[in-house]
N, C-alpha and C positions, 0 to 999 in steps of 0.2 A: 196676231187679231184688225185686221180693218176695223181705224173710227168710227168708217160710220155703218159698223153694225150693231153699236150701243145707241143714234140715233136715238133710230125711230120708236126701238121700248124707250127711252126716253121721255122722248120728245109726246109717246102717249098716254106715258104714267102722269104724266102731268098733269094735260089735257084732262085725265079726266079723276086728278086727286088734289092740284094746287088749291090755295085755301083760301078763301073771299078776301082781302086785306085792300083794306083802301089804295094805296099804292099803290100796288099792281094794275085796280079797275081801268076802263080805259077814256073815262073824265080826269083822273088824276098827271092833275100838272106838274109842269119840275123841279118845282117850289116845295110840294108831297113828297117825291121821292128825296128831294137832298134832305127834306128835316130827317123823312126815312129811318135812311141812308146812316143819321149821326147819331139820334137815334140809338138807332138796333147794334149800337157799336155796344160788345159785352154787356147787356137787355135784351131777356126774353120778347117774342113779339108777345104775348099777353101785358108785360110790364106796359107796353111802349103804347102800344093800344089809345086808349082812354088820356096819352098828354098827347096823341099825332093830337090827336081830335080835337080836343084844348088848341090846341101850337095856330091849326089853319083854322080855325073854326077865330081866334084873334089876330089871329094876323097868317094871310091870304096868300097875303103877294113878299117877297122877302124886304121889298121897300115902305109897306106897314113893320117889319122889323126895324128895320133897322132905323126909323124913325124915335125911337121908343128908345129912353138906357138901357146898359145891360143892366143892368139890376133884375129891373122885366125882368128880362133873358134868363137869369137867374132865377130868380121867382117863381117860373110857369116851371121849369124843368124839375120840378119837386125831387122826387125822390128816387127820380131812373138814376142817382149815382154818376159819377166822377164827371160833378157837375163843368166841369172849365170844357166840357163838347157843348153846351148850353153856350160858353161864352166865344169859339167858334163858328157855331150857328151866328152869331148875332154876326161878323165880325163879316163870316162869309155876306150877309146879306150887305150889309154897306157895300163889300167891295163889290157885290152884284151889279146894286146899283146908283153909283160911280165909276164903272167898269163896264158895264155892257148895258145901261139905258136900261136898270133895274129885270131883263130877262133873263134865270139863270143858262147860260152858257153849254152848248150843248156839243164843243171839241173837249178830247180830255185834254189837252194842253192848255185851256180855261179851264179850264174845271181846275188840273192841279194846279192851279196859280190858286186861288183862293183858301184862306184861312184854313185850316185842319181840314184842309181835304188831300189826300195820297190816292198811292195808285190803284188801292182797290177800291176805294168811294168814287173817283173821277171816274173808271174803268169804269164802275154798277151803275151813275147818274147816265153816263153816253149810250150803257146798252141797256135800261131799264124805264128811261126816259123818251128817248130821243132813239132807240133801235139800231144803235151805231157794234161797228163790230166789234167785239175786244174781248181779256180775257179778261174774263174776274172772278181772282182766289180768296173767297174769305173758306172760310174755318171747317165748315161741309164740305165746302166746293174739291176744298186738300185730300178732305179725307175720302169722301167717296173715286179723289184720280187715286188716290194712295193705294186705297186700294185691290179698283178695278186695273188697273194699270200695269202699277207695280206690285202689288200681292203682300201686301205691308198694313194691318191696320191701322195704325197710325201714319201721320206723314209728320215731317219732322216740324221745330219750333219756327222756322223762319225757311220760307218761301224762296228754292232755290233753284239754281239757271237748269240745272235738268227735271224738273216739277213744271216751273215757267213751258217749255218747253211739250213735253207730254200736251200739256192745257193747250195749250197756241193747236198743235196735229193734231187736233178735237174738236177745234172750234169749224163749223158748219165756215159754210161760202157766202153762202145767201149772208147779208148784215140780218137781215128781219130774223132769221131762224137760231143765229147765230147769240142771240139778244136771246132770243126763248130758247137757249140751251141751257146760257147763263145757271136761267134764276130756277130753270127744269132743275137742272146737278146740286143746286143749293135748294131747292124745296129736296133733294132726296135724300140729303144727307142730313135734310130736319126733323123728317119724316119716318123713316126708314133707315139707310146706315148711321144710325146715329152713334153716338162713340162709344157707349158705354152699353149699350142694350143690342146689335140692330136687329133686324127681323128681316133676314133674308131670305123668308117664306114668302117675305109679301114686296121681296127687291122685282123688278123688269127686263133686271142685267144679273140677274144670283147667276145664272148657267156660263154668262161672258166673263166673270166677277175672279181675277187673279190669286186672291185672296182668301176667296172661298173655296174655289176649285186646291186649292194648296191645306186644306183642315183647316183653316181661320187662327196661321202661327199669332200666337200673341205676339206686342209690342216688347224690341228690345232694344231701347233705345233708353238717352239717357234717362232719368224721372221723370214724370211728370212733377213739376212745381201747382200744390193747390195754397188756394192762399187764403188766410184767416180774418178773419175777421174783430171778433168778442178780443179787446185791450184793446187793439191796434190804432193805428192814427190813422186811419180813414175812416172808423167808426168814431172818433171821437173828432174829426172835420168834418164829418155825417150830422153827429150831433148839433153842432155851431154854425152850422150850416143853416138845417131845421127853425135856430131860433135867429135867424136871423130871415128867414124869410116868410116865418110867420109873424111876427111883425110890421105891421102897420106904417114903422117909420123906425128909428135908431135904438138899439138898445142899450144897454149902462153890460159892461162888466157883471155886477150879482147877476146878471142873467145867465153869463154863456157860464159861468165860475158856477151854477146852479145845475146846467145843463153838463156838464162836465168832471169830477173832485181831483182829479190829480193835474196840483198846479202846472208842475213842469211842462207835462205835455200839453196840457190847453196850453201855455202861450206855447208854447213851440208848433202849436196848431195854427192856430190863429192870427200867428204872422208870419204861419203859410200862405194863409188864404190870403192875409192882403196882398202877398209877395204874385201872389196870381192875380191879382185881380176880383179877386172872388169875394173879396167883402172891400170896405173902406172903412178908418180909423177915424172919422169924423171932425171927432173935440178930444181930449182927454177923457181915458176912458168908457168912450161909446161908440160903437159901431155900428157899419147901415151893410146893404146892400151897395159895391157900384150903382 
């Protein structure tokens, strides 16, 4: 099947069904796009929307964030989870000010040099903020391509060379169209070609989908691990971070003890937060945001 057969139906579907998201609007700044990409990692859109809005209202430019202590970025991150992303975003803002005159760079090579920015984020920002032609491979895109082109239910756990070659072969030649294609496939995966309950009857390329034409065979790869939450170190760290975020100043160890009772786990997690730069040990038995 020629790659171009997928382009028109997917692009037409996106034109009609795309969500109105602030970082996709014509007036959205490259900084808004970068902030959204960091926030959306492993976090649903619905949870990101209010935090993204508050973040851009407080820090509309990288320079505004770079001028603040890292602890304020962690505090504003709230309950999005994986708060090291707040540190990375703050580090990226500092680097943008120091190395790029306060403007988010438009080239992939410069973007991937920013703290916390990997291949996907660099390609996404270059594409979505600047209309560049790049392969953008997030979980949703990989699932759509795995089904339509490879005939399998789910993509492998990590990006393969063959997968990247497939995505490159599907990329439209025109940079602006390629950028729209990237976000259109992503949206199709998020809204229709979902992981557990794909709505093939609503898919604009259902009649071209290798997985559907093969009878929708079940995934037969290695078992997908699901992340536990209750009682884990992640939950413990989250509880401790909530205490630090919600306090206007340093907190005594007793407040952290009240938030999580198993002592050995609490001590280990608190030490990990300090090591990660998410908390600071400011005095004996006293902790605060960095």
